[in-house]
C-alpha positions as YAML, in Angstrom:
chain: A
units: angstrom
residues:
- id: 1
  name: MET
  ca: [-57.84, 7.64, 0.01]
- id: 2
  name: ARG
  ca: [-60.97, 6.53, -2.63]
- id: 3
  name: ASN
  ca: [-61.86, 9.94, -2.23]
- id: 4
  name: GLU
  ca: [-63.15, 11.96, -5.44]
- id: 5
  name: VAL
  ca: [-62.72, 15.79, -6.00]
- id: 6
  name: ARG
  ca: [-65.37, 16.59, -8.36]
- id: 7
  name: MET
  ca: [-65.12, 19.80, -9.39]
- id: 8
  name: GLN
  ca: [-68.36, 22.08, -11.69]
- id: 9
  name: LEU
  ca: [-67.38, 23.29, -14.41]
- id: 10
  name: GLY
  ca: [-70.19, 25.35, -15.62]
- id: 11
  name: ASP
  ca: [-68.55, 28.29, -13.55]
- id: 12
  name: PRO
  ca: [-66.08, 30.72, -13.81]
- id: 13
  name: MET
  ca: [-62.94, 29.37, -11.79]
- id: 14
  name: ARG
  ca: [-61.55, 31.19, -8.49]
- id: 15
  name: ILE
  ca: [-59.26, 28.89, -7.41]
- id: 16
  name: GLY
  ca: [-57.50, 29.56, -4.22]
- id: 17
  name: LEU
  ca: [-54.22, 26.45, -3.18]
- id: 18
  name: LEU
  ca: [-52.44, 26.56, -0.20]
- id: 19
  name: ALA
  ca: [-49.97, 24.90, 1.32]
- id: 20
  name: SER
  ca: [-46.59, 24.68, 2.79]
- id: 21
  name: SER
  ca: [-43.03, 24.07, 0.67]
- id: 22
  name: GLY
  ca: [-42.52, 20.63, -0.16]
- id: 23
  name: SER
  ca: [-46.15, 19.87, 0.46]
- id: 24
  name: GLY
  ca: [-46.89, 18.86, -3.00]
- id: 25
  name: LYS
  ca: [-48.91, 22.19, -3.90]
- id: 26
  name: THR
  ca: [-46.83, 22.45, -7.46]
- id: 27
  name: THR
  ca: [-47.38, 18.87, -8.36]
- id: 28
  name: LEU
  ca: [-51.34, 19.33, -7.29]
- id: 29
  name: LEU
  ca: [-51.24, 22.87, -9.46]
- id: 30
  name: GLN
  ca: [-50.10, 20.89, -12.57]
- id: 31
  name: ASN
  ca: [-52.70, 18.01, -12.34]
- id: 32
  name: ILE
  ca: [-55.48, 20.70, -11.65]
- id: 33
  name: VAL
  ca: [-54.29, 22.83, -14.86]
- id: 34
  name: LEU
  ca: [-53.61, 19.48, -17.30]
- id: 35
  name: MET
  ca: [-57.15, 17.97, -16.15]
- id: 36
  name: LEU
  ca: [-58.77, 21.42, -16.84]
- id: 37
  name: SER
  ca: [-57.19, 21.45, -20.32]
- id: 38
  name: ARG
  ca: [-58.34, 17.74, -20.89]
- id: 39
  name: GLU
  ca: [-62.19, 18.59, -20.36]
- id: 40
  name: LEU
  ca: [-62.30, 21.99, -21.85]
- id: 41
  name: ARG
  ca: [-60.15, 21.62, -24.27]
- id: 42
  name: GLU
  ca: [-60.09, 24.87, -26.45]
- id: 43
  name: LYS
  ca: [-62.76, 26.38, -24.09]
- id: 44
  name: VAL
  ca: [-60.20, 27.54, -21.49]
- id: 45
  name: GLN
  ca: [-56.82, 29.92, -22.27]
- id: 46
  name: PHE
  ca: [-54.74, 29.44, -19.18]
- id: 47
  name: ILE
  ca: [-51.91, 32.71, -18.86]
- id: 48
  name: GLY
  ca: [-49.12, 31.91, -16.07]
- id: 49
  name: PHE
  ca: [-46.69, 33.40, -14.43]
- id: 50
  name: ASP
  ca: [-44.10, 31.49, -12.51]
- id: 51
  name: PRO
  ca: [-41.88, 33.25, -9.92]
- id: 52
  name: LYS
  ca: [-40.31, 30.35, -9.79]
- id: 53
  name: LEU
  ca: [-39.44, 30.24, -13.09]
- id: 54
  name: THR
  ca: [-39.52, 25.97, -13.33]
- id: 55
  name: SER
  ca: [-42.44, 24.77, -11.65]
- id: 56
  name: LEU
  ca: [-44.92, 25.53, -15.22]
- id: 57
  name: PHE
  ca: [-42.22, 24.72, -17.04]
- id: 58
  name: SER
  ca: [-43.63, 20.98, -18.05]
- id: 59
  name: ILE
  ca: [-47.26, 21.87, -18.53]
- id: 60
  name: GLU
  ca: [-46.31, 25.11, -20.35]
- id: 61
  name: PRO
  ca: [-47.69, 23.69, -23.23]
- id: 62
  name: ARG
  ca: [-50.91, 24.11, -22.59]
- id: 63
  name: PHE
  ca: [-50.59, 27.91, -21.87]
- id: 64
  name: SER
  ca: [-51.97, 30.44, -23.99]
- id: 65
  name: VAL
  ca: [-48.31, 32.17, -24.64]
- id: 66
  name: PRO
  ca: [-45.01, 31.38, -22.74]
- id: 67
  name: VAL
  ca: [-45.08, 31.20, -19.37]
- id: 68
  name: PHE
  ca: [-43.97, 34.66, -17.65]
- id: 69
  name: THR
  ca: [-41.63, 34.44, -14.72]
- id: 70
  name: GLN
  ca: [-39.49, 37.93, -15.52]
- id: 71
  name: PRO
  ca: [-40.80, 40.37, -12.87]
- id: 72
  name: ALA
  ca: [-40.49, 43.13, -15.55]
- id: 73
  name: THR
  ca: [-43.35, 41.16, -17.79]
- id: 74
  name: TRP
  ca: [-45.83, 40.80, -15.09]
- id: 75
  name: LEU
  ca: [-47.39, 43.93, -14.60]
- id: 76
  name: PRO
  ca: [-47.83, 44.72, -18.31]
- id: 77
  name: THR
  ca: [-49.54, 41.11, -19.21]
- id: 78
  name: MET
  ca: [-51.87, 41.72, -16.26]
- id: 79
  name: ASN
  ca: [-52.90, 45.46, -18.02]
- id: 80
  name: LYS
  ca: [-53.11, 43.46, -21.21]
- id: 81
  name: ILE
  ca: [-55.57, 41.15, -19.25]
- id: 82
  name: GLU
  ca: [-57.16, 43.80, -17.61]
- id: 83
  name: GLN
  ca: [-58.12, 44.88, -21.10]
- id: 84
  name: ILE
  ca: [-59.29, 41.91, -22.34]
- id: 85
  name: MET
  ca: [-61.61, 41.67, -19.59]
- id: 86
  name: ASN
  ca: [-62.92, 45.27, -20.57]
- id: 87
  name: ASP
  ca: [-63.39, 44.08, -23.69]
- id: 88
  name: ARG
  ca: [-65.82, 41.66, -22.90]
- id: 89
  name: LEU
  ca: [-67.59, 42.93, -20.41]
- id: 90
  name: ALA
  ca: [-68.00, 46.01, -23.35]
- id: 91
  name: GLU
  ca: [-69.25, 43.68, -25.55]
- id: 92
  name: MET
  ca: [-71.44, 41.84, -23.18]
- id: 93
  name: LYS
  ca: [-72.93, 45.78, -22.64]
- id: 94
  name: ALA
  ca: [-73.40, 45.64, -25.97]
- id: 95
  name: ARG
  ca: [-75.31, 42.00, -26.62]
- id: 96
  name: GLY
  ca: [-77.37, 42.57, -23.20]
- id: 97
  name: TRP
  ca: [-76.18, 40.01, -21.41]
- id: 98
  name: ALA
  ca: [-75.68, 39.98, -18.06]
- id: 99
  name: LYS
  ca: [-72.68, 37.36, -17.89]
- id: 100
  name: ILE
  ca: [-71.03, 35.26, -20.81]
- id: 101
  name: ASP
  ca: [-72.30, 31.51, -20.16]
- id: 102
  name: PRO
  ca: [-69.10, 29.23, -20.19]
- id: 103
  name: VAL
  ca: [-72.11, 26.88, -21.53]
- id: 104
  name: ARG
  ca: [-73.96, 28.87, -24.65]
- id: 105
  name: HIS
  ca: [-70.94, 31.21, -25.67]
- id: 106
  name: GLY
  ca: [-67.70, 29.02, -24.29]
- id: 107
  name: GLY
  ca: [-67.16, 28.99, -27.31]
- id: 108
  name: GLU
  ca: [-66.35, 32.89, -28.64]
- id: 109
  name: PHE
  ca: [-65.36, 33.21, -25.74]
- id: 110
  name: PRO
  ca: [-63.04, 30.76, -24.25]
- id: 111
  name: GLN
  ca: [-62.44, 30.82, -20.27]
- id: 112
  name: ILE
  ca: [-59.23, 32.79, -19.43]
- id: 113
  name: ILE
  ca: [-57.94, 31.56, -15.91]
- id: 114
  name: VAL
  ca: [-54.65, 32.99, -15.02]
- id: 115
  name: VAL
  ca: [-52.57, 30.98, -13.07]
- id: 116
  name: VAL
  ca: [-50.25, 32.04, -10.54]
- id: 117
  name: GLU
  ca: [-47.27, 30.13, -9.22]
- id: 118
  name: GLU
  ca: [-46.12, 31.12, -5.75]
- id: 119
  name: LEU
  ca: [-48.35, 34.80, -4.62]
- id: 120
  name: PRO
  ca: [-46.06, 35.66, -2.29]
- id: 121
  name: SER
  ca: [-42.83, 35.78, -4.26]
- id: 122
  name: LEU
  ca: [-44.76, 37.50, -7.44]
- id: 123
  name: ILE
  ca: [-46.10, 40.29, -5.30]
- id: 124
  name: ASN
  ca: [-43.65, 40.76, -3.00]
- id: 125
  name: ASN
  ca: [-40.64, 40.21, -5.34]
- id: 126
  name: THR
  ca: [-37.22, 42.48, -4.68]
- id: 127
  name: GLU
  ca: [-37.12, 43.23, -8.38]
- id: 128
  name: LEU
  ca: [-40.26, 45.23, -8.82]
- id: 129
  name: SER
  ca: [-40.68, 48.84, -6.71]
- id: 130
  name: LYS
  ca: [-43.26, 49.75, -4.14]
- id: 131
  name: ASN
  ca: [-45.65, 50.86, -6.37]
- id: 132
  name: GLU
  ca: [-45.40, 48.55, -8.39]
- id: 133
  name: GLN
  ca: [-45.56, 45.64, -5.79]
- id: 134
  name: ASN
  ca: [-49.10, 47.87, -4.96]
- id: 135
  name: ALA
  ca: [-50.37, 47.90, -8.57]
- id: 136
  name: ILE
  ca: [-50.12, 44.08, -8.68]
- id: 137
  name: ARG
  ca: [-52.15, 43.33, -5.51]
- id: 138
  name: GLU
  ca: [-55.15, 46.47, -6.99]
- id: 139
  name: TRP
  ca: [-54.84, 44.55, -9.77]
- id: 140
  name: PHE
  ca: [-55.90, 41.65, -7.96]
- id: 141
  name: GLY
  ca: [-58.34, 42.67, -6.73]
- id: 142
  name: SER
  ca: [-60.05, 44.10, -9.81]
- id: 143
  name: TYR
  ca: [-59.89, 40.94, -11.59]
- id: 144
  name: LEU
  ca: [-61.19, 38.84, -9.08]
- id: 145
  name: ARG
  ca: [-64.48, 41.40, -8.32]
- id: 146
  name: MET
  ca: [-65.02, 41.50, -12.30]
- id: 147
  name: ALA
  ca: [-63.43, 38.50, -14.06]
- id: 148
  name: ARG
  ca: [-66.39, 36.61, -13.31]
- id: 149
  name: ALA
  ca: [-68.84, 37.71, -15.35]
- id: 150
  name: ALA
  ca: [-66.70, 38.04, -18.42]
- id: 151
  name: ASN
  ca: [-65.90, 34.29, -18.32]
- id: 152
  name: MET
  ca: [-62.37, 34.76, -16.78]
- id: 153
  name: GLY
  ca: [-61.02, 32.96, -13.54]
- id: 154
  name: ILE
  ca: [-57.88, 32.50, -11.73]
- id: 155
  name: LEU
  ca: [-55.81, 29.71, -10.23]
- id: 156
  name: VAL
  ca: [-53.00, 30.89, -7.30]
- id: 157
  name: ALA
  ca: [-50.78, 28.59, -5.47]
- id: 158
  name: SER
  ca: [-49.81, 29.79, -2.27]
- id: 159
  name: GLN
  ca: [-47.69, 28.89, 1.61]
- id: 160
  name: THR
  ca: [-50.21, 31.60, 2.92]
- id: 161
  name: PHE
  ca: [-53.01, 33.61, 1.94]
- id: 162
  name: ASP
  ca: [-52.35, 35.93, 5.26]
- id: 163
  name: SER
  ca: [-53.83, 39.34, 4.32]
- id: 164
  name: GLY
  ca: [-50.20, 41.02, 5.74]
- id: 165
  name: VAL
  ca: [-48.49, 39.19, 3.20]
- id: 166
  name: THR
  ca: [-50.35, 38.61, -0.02]
- id: 167
  name: ILE
  ca: [-53.93, 39.58, -0.69]
- id: 168
  name: ALA
  ca: [-56.87, 40.81, 1.36]
- id: 169
  name: THR
  ca: [-58.97, 39.02, 3.50]
- id: 170
  name: SER
  ca: [-62.14, 40.34, 0.64]
- id: 171
  name: ILE
  ca: [-60.01, 38.99, -2.28]
- id: 172
  name: ARG
  ca: [-58.77, 36.19, -0.31]
- id: 173
  name: SER
  ca: [-62.69, 35.13, -0.19]
- id: 174
  name: GLN
  ca: [-63.26, 35.25, -3.65]
- id: 175
  name: PHE
  ca: [-61.88, 31.91, -3.89]
- id: 176
  name: ASN
  ca: [-65.09, 29.48, -5.36]
- id: 177
  name: ILE
  ca: [-62.53, 26.15, -5.00]
- id: 178
  name: ARG
  ca: [-59.98, 25.63, -2.47]
- id: 179
  name: PHE
  ca: [-57.62, 23.58, -1.73]
- id: 180
  name: ILE
  ca: [-55.91, 22.93, 1.58]
- id: 181
  name: GLY
  ca: [-52.14, 20.96, 2.12]
- id: 182
  name: ARG
  ca: [-50.39, 21.31, 5.83]
- id: 183
  name: CYS
  ca: [-50.01, 24.45, 6.23]
- id: 184
  name: SER
  ca: [-50.04, 26.81, 9.82]
- id: 185
  name: ILE
  ca: [-52.76, 26.26, 11.40]
- id: 186
  name: GLY
  ca: [-53.15, 30.34, 11.39]
- id: 187
  name: ASP
  ca: [-52.83, 30.00, 7.49]
- id: 188
  name: ALA
  ca: [-55.89, 27.38, 7.58]
- id: 189
  name: ASN
  ca: [-57.88, 29.31, 9.71]
- id: 190
  name: LEU
  ca: [-57.78, 32.40, 7.71]
- id: 191
  name: PHE
  ca: [-58.10, 29.94, 4.37]
- id: 192
  name: CYS
  ca: [-61.08, 27.69, 5.65]
- id: 193
  name: GLU
  ca: [-62.97, 31.00, 7.06]
- id: 194
  name: GLY
  ca: [-62.71, 29.53, 10.62]
- id: 195
  name: GLN
  ca: [-63.41, 25.95, 9.97]
- id: 196
  name: THR
  ca: [-60.73, 23.84, 10.54]
- id: 197
  name: ASP
  ca: [-62.55, 21.66, 12.45]
- id: 198
  name: LYS
  ca: [-63.95, 20.35, 9.40]
- id: 199
  name: CYS
  ca: [-60.34, 19.95, 7.56]
- id: 200
  name: ASN
  ca: [-58.48, 19.27, 10.71]
- id: 201
  name: VAL
  ca: [-55.09, 19.69, 8.12]
- id: 202
  name: LEU
  ca: [-52.68, 19.26, 11.57]
- id: 203
  name: ARG
  ca: [-53.64, 15.38, 11.10]
- id: 204
  name: LEU
  ca: [-51.88, 16.08, 7.00]
- id: 205
  name: ALA
  ca: [-49.74, 12.46, 6.84]
- id: 206
  name: GLY
  ca: [-47.17, 13.62, 4.12]
- id: 207
  name: PRO
  ca: [-47.33, 15.47, 1.03]
- id: 208
  name: GLY
  ca: [-49.39, 15.04, -1.69]
- id: 209
  name: GLU
  ca: [-52.24, 14.99, 0.77]
- id: 210
  name: PHE
  ca: [-55.04, 18.18, 0.78]
- id: 211
  name: TYR
  ca: [-58.36, 19.04, 1.46]
- id: 212
  name: PHE
  ca: [-60.52, 20.41, -1.09]
- id: 213
  name: ALA
  ca: [-63.72, 22.44, -0.93]
- id: 214
  name: GLN
  ca: [-66.34, 23.63, -3.73]
- id: 215
  name: ASP
  ca: [-68.46, 26.81, -2.18]
- id: 216
  name: ASP
  ca: [-69.56, 25.37, 1.13]
- id: 217
  name: PHE
  ca: [-66.82, 25.42, 3.46]
- id: 218
  name: ASN
  ca: [-68.05, 23.28, 5.74]
- id: 219
  name: GLN
  ca: [-67.38, 20.37, 3.54]
- id: 220
  name: TRP
  ca: [-64.02, 19.02, 2.54]
- id: 221
  name: VAL
  ca: [-63.13, 16.27, 1.23]
- id: 222
  name: ARG
  ca: [-59.64, 14.98, 1.54]
- id: 223
  name: PHE
  ca: [-57.52, 13.16, -0.97]
- id: 224
  name: LYS
  ca: [-53.92, 12.71, -2.01]
- id: 225
  name: THR
  ca: [-52.65, 14.08, -5.54]
- id: 226
  name: TRP
  ca: [-51.77, 10.95, -8.28]
- id: 227
  name: TYR
  ca: [-48.33, 11.63, -9.41]
- id: 228
  name: THR
  ca: [-45.47, 13.10, -7.45]
- id: 229
  name: ASP
  ca: [-42.67, 12.51, -9.52]
- id: 230
  name: GLU
  ca: [-41.05, 15.24, -11.92]
- id: 231
  name: GLU
  ca: [-40.85, 12.38, -15.45]
- id: 232
  name: ARG
  ca: [-44.59, 11.28, -15.11]
- id: 233
  name: ILE
  ca: [-45.28, 14.55, -15.23]
- id: 234
  name: ARG
  ca: [-43.63, 15.91, -17.94]
- id: 235
  name: THR
  ca: [-44.90, 12.61, -19.57]
- id: 236
  name: MET
  ca: [-48.52, 13.51, -18.57]
- id: 237
  name: ALA
  ca: [-48.16, 17.30, -20.18]
- id: 238
  name: GLN
  ca: [-46.30, 15.84, -22.94]
- id: 239
  name: ALA
  ca: [-49.20, 14.03, -23.99]
- id: 240
  name: TYR
  ca: [-51.79, 16.54, -23.08]
- id: 241
  name: SER
  ca: [-50.12, 18.88, -25.36]
- id: 242
  name: VAL
  ca: [-50.55, 16.56, -28.53]
- id: 243
  name: ASP
  ca: [-54.14, 14.44, -27.66]
- id: 244
  name: ASN
  ca: [-56.80, 14.56, -30.10]
- id: 245
  name: ARG
  ca: [-58.91, 12.02, -29.10]
- id: 246
  name: ASP
  ca: [-62.49, 13.02, -28.87]
- id: 247
  name: ILE
  ca: [-62.36, 16.58, -30.13]
- id: 248
  name: GLY
  ca: [-62.70, 15.49, -34.49]
- id: 249
  name: LEU
  ca: [-60.47, 18.41, -35.33]
- id: 250
  name: GLY
  ca: [-57.30, 19.51, -34.36]
- id: 251
  name: TRP
  ca: [-56.61, 20.88, -30.62]
- id: 252
  name: ARG
  ca: [-55.09, 24.66, -30.74]
- id: 253
  name: VAL
  ca: [-54.03, 26.52, -27.85]
- id: 254
  name: SER
  ca: [-55.08, 30.04, -29.01]
- id: 255
  name: ASN
  ca: [-53.62, 32.92, -28.02]
- id: 256
  name: PRO
  ca: [-56.25, 35.64, -26.25]
- id: 257
  name: PHE
  ca: [-53.58, 38.58, -26.98]
- id: 258
  name: GLU
  ca: [-54.03, 38.13, -30.36]
- id: 259
  name: ASP
  ca: [-56.12, 40.54, -32.41]
...
């Protein structure tokens, strides 16, 4: 569509991606991860949760640890992520920092981005007890409120951000970068903060077409993703996983859970 989508990378990213099934949101999520990894290289670490089991498989080489697909692993992993965040916040306090600067401190404290594919399937998974589901909801609230200062972000893809189905409105509002595709007008109004007149999702022509906004939800850019078939995504992931161009040294994907 000749429309450029430009994301500002100077702040931890809190990305929300809303679109119905079959609209291309998984392909867009894959492209976002691959392009961020290409831009930030070793200054970013991805930790993925994939209830759909296969959506993140082709780009798993870009993740710091294997993608978490089994419900039993989700809450323990989230607790580890929270511990990393608390350790960073304690280190900031010891050094007298108000926040971890992604540019100045990104080498020592890389940006950690938690990637969640299909949020309702993760939060409302029937293999989890009600207590576990509630604990995951609470984790999202705590993480989104506190992670920014610690140079930690999130990328969440979902069919809905209705507070009754997924997470509370106050948490949804923490997203500073938003992508929206074909969805219901009700979900669109919630996600766009009532600015659906600026982002008329009912005009979307087909799969792979989205709107993008960062910070100012009065300004939306309509665009279409580049890659739409599985094989090209897989080829792209493989290329990025061994890409040493313009780096000088090897490109190592570090594990934030390592001591």
